[in-house]
N, C-alpha and C positions, 0 to 999 in steps of 0.2 A: 254601263258606259258605252256610248255609241262612237263608232269611228267617224272622225271629222269628214266633211265633204271633200271631194277630190280637189277643188280649187284651194282649200285650206292646206291640204297635204302638199300640193304643188308649191304653194307660197313658201313653205318652210324647207323644201328640199329641191332647190334649183339644180343641185348636182346629183340628185337621186338618193342622197343620204341626208340625215339630220346632222349638221356640224355644230357641236356644242363647244363654245369657248369656255375654258376652265382656267380660273386663276388660282395658282397654288400659293399665292402670297397671303391668303387669309385662312388661317388654320381652322376657323369655325366651319368653313365651307368645303375645303378640299386639301388634300395632302397626298403623299405617296404611301402606299401600303408597305410597311417595313419588310414584309415577307416576299412580296413580288416586285416592288418598285413601281407598280402601276398606280395611276391616279385613283383615289378613293375618297369618299366623303358624301356629305349631304347633297351637294350640287351634282355630283355624278349620279347619285341615286335618282334625283329628279330628272336629269337628262335622259337616263335610261327609261324612266316611266313615261316621259313625253314621247320618246321614239316609239315605244310600244303602243301608245295611244294612236300615233299616226300610222303605225304598221310599217315602219321603215327601219333601216339599219342606222346605228349611231356611230358617229365619228367624233372623237374627242380632239379638240384643238387646244393644246395646253400651253399656258404662259406662266411666267414667274412674277407677274405684277398685274394689278388691276388696270393700270393705264394701257398696257398692251392688249389686254382682253377687251377693253372698251374700244380701242382702235380697230380690232379685228371685226367686231360686230358692226361698228359704224361703217367700215369699208366693205361690208358684206363678204368678208372672208370666213365668216361663221354665221349661222342662222339663228342661234339663240345664245344667251350668255347669262351670267349670274353676277349682279352688281348691287352696290349700294345706290339707292336712288339719289340723284343729284341733278339740279336744273341744267348745269353745264353739259353733262352727259346726255341730257334729254334732247339736245339739238339733233342728234342722229339716231337715238334709240328710243323706242316706245317701251315703257316699263309696265309691268303688272303692279298690283299692290304688293306690299312686303309679305314674305313668308316667314322670315326670321328677324328678330330684333336683337342687336348686340350693342355693346357700349364702347365708346371711344374714351380712353383714359390717358392721364399724364404720368410719367415716371421720371424720378430725379435720383441723384445720389443721396446717400444718407446724410451727408454734410451740407446739403443744399439749404439755403435760408428759406426756400419756398415751402409753404405749409398748406396752402389752399389753392385750388385751381384758379380762383379769381385773381391770384397774384401773378399769374403767368404773363398776362398781356401788359408788360411794362417795357419801357425802353431799356436796352441793354440785355434783355433776356433772349436767348436763342432757342428755338424749338425745332427739333429734328422730326421730319415726317417721311413717310414713304412716297416717293414721287408718283403723282397721278392717282393716289389713293383717295377714298371718299373723305378722309379727314384732312388730307392735303387741300382738297378743293374747299372744304368747309372752313378750315382755319385761315386759308388765304383770304376768304371773304370776311371772316369775323375778327381776326386779330388786327388791331390798329397800331400797336406800338412794338410788340415783340418781332424779332427777326425770324423768318422761316428758312430752315435749311432742309435739303432733300437728300435722303438716302436712295440708292437705286431701286430698292424693293422694300416692301413692308417688313419682311422677316429680317432685313439687314438694319433696321432702324436703330436698335439698341447698340449694336456693335459700332455703327457709324457715329452715333451720339457720343460714345466713349472715345473713339479714335479722334474725333474732331473737337472734343471737349465742349460739346453743346451743353446748355443748361437743363433742357427738358427733352424727353423723348415722348412723342405722341403716337398712339396706335390703338389697335384692337386690344381690349383689356386682357383677353386670354393669352395673346401673344406676349404682352408685357409680363404677365404672371409667369409664363414659361421661361422668359429671359431672366427674371428674378431668381428662378430656381437654379439656373446654371451660372449666374454671375453674382457674387456677394456684394454687399454694400449699396444696394439699390432699394428704393421704396416707391410706392404709388401714392400720388396725391388723392385725397378722399373724393368719392363721387366720380361722375363722368362729365366730359365737356360736350358730348353729343350722343344721341341715340342713332345708331346706324340701322337704316331700314333696308334689309337685303331683299332684292326682288329678282325676277327674271326679266329679260328684255330681248327684243328682236329689232332688226334694222327697220327704221321708219318706212322705208320703201316697200315693205311687205304688205302694207295696207291695213285698214281698220278691222277687217274680218279676221285676219290672222292675229292681230293684236288682241282681239276679243277672245279668240280661242285659247291663246296662251294665258290670258287673265283668268278665264274660267278654269283652266287646268290647275293653276296655282290655288284658286279657292277650293277646288275639289281636294287637292293634296293636303291642305290645312284641315278641312272639315273631316276628312276620312281618318285623320290621325297619322297619315304617312309621314309628314314632316316631323312630328313629335317622335315617332318611332325611329326615324333616321338619325335624329339627334341622339337618341338613347343608344342606338346601335353603334354609332361612332364615338360614343363616350364623350360627347360635347356637353360641357357644363357652362353655365353663365349666359346661355342664349335662350331666348323664349320664342315660342311660336307666335307669329303676329296674329292679331285678331282678324276676323273676317272683314273684307272690304265693305264699306258703307255704300 
């Protein structure tokens, strides 16, 4: 592994440090260590590894939702971030290829008449999503008849779905499964409504050479087994390492 050229390092560290935007709203990627309270997870491991590759100090910029993390990188308040790839976000962020694939799923009450995910997009059905999340952006484009309601963050989706008496909660499958474990009377609709492609990203203004360096880093982390080991180390189930970029 060679240290990147000085101009690449400078592109990622305008403050002298690598500022990594971390979204705690996706339990697949990041959370807080129960023992220390510090951010921990796959995205933090990748951020540390990239800082080491650049030979610089890492600074974590932590948010409770994907939307805030996207805004931070777009506004260049952070130098890299970890996001689901989405064309709307691509206006201000250059994405690598995906490093992890996860599923977006629907959750309903046991007594709901809905049995299949294809039944969700109907007039009179309300769907609760996390504001600014990948599945908010996706479902806003895809659902033509159902009403979309928004919780302040992804982890708050199920509680808000119950409080506001929505018909469906939409989110990352593992988050919904965790909510089912603490709240009785809920079930998941079969299958997934989308595959969420989690990638790294940098502000578009950092230039094509920086974007290429970040993309190469992600491919190295997949090929070396780093991403697979991080998923295992953090006991993440239901997520898959993305295939190599074509």
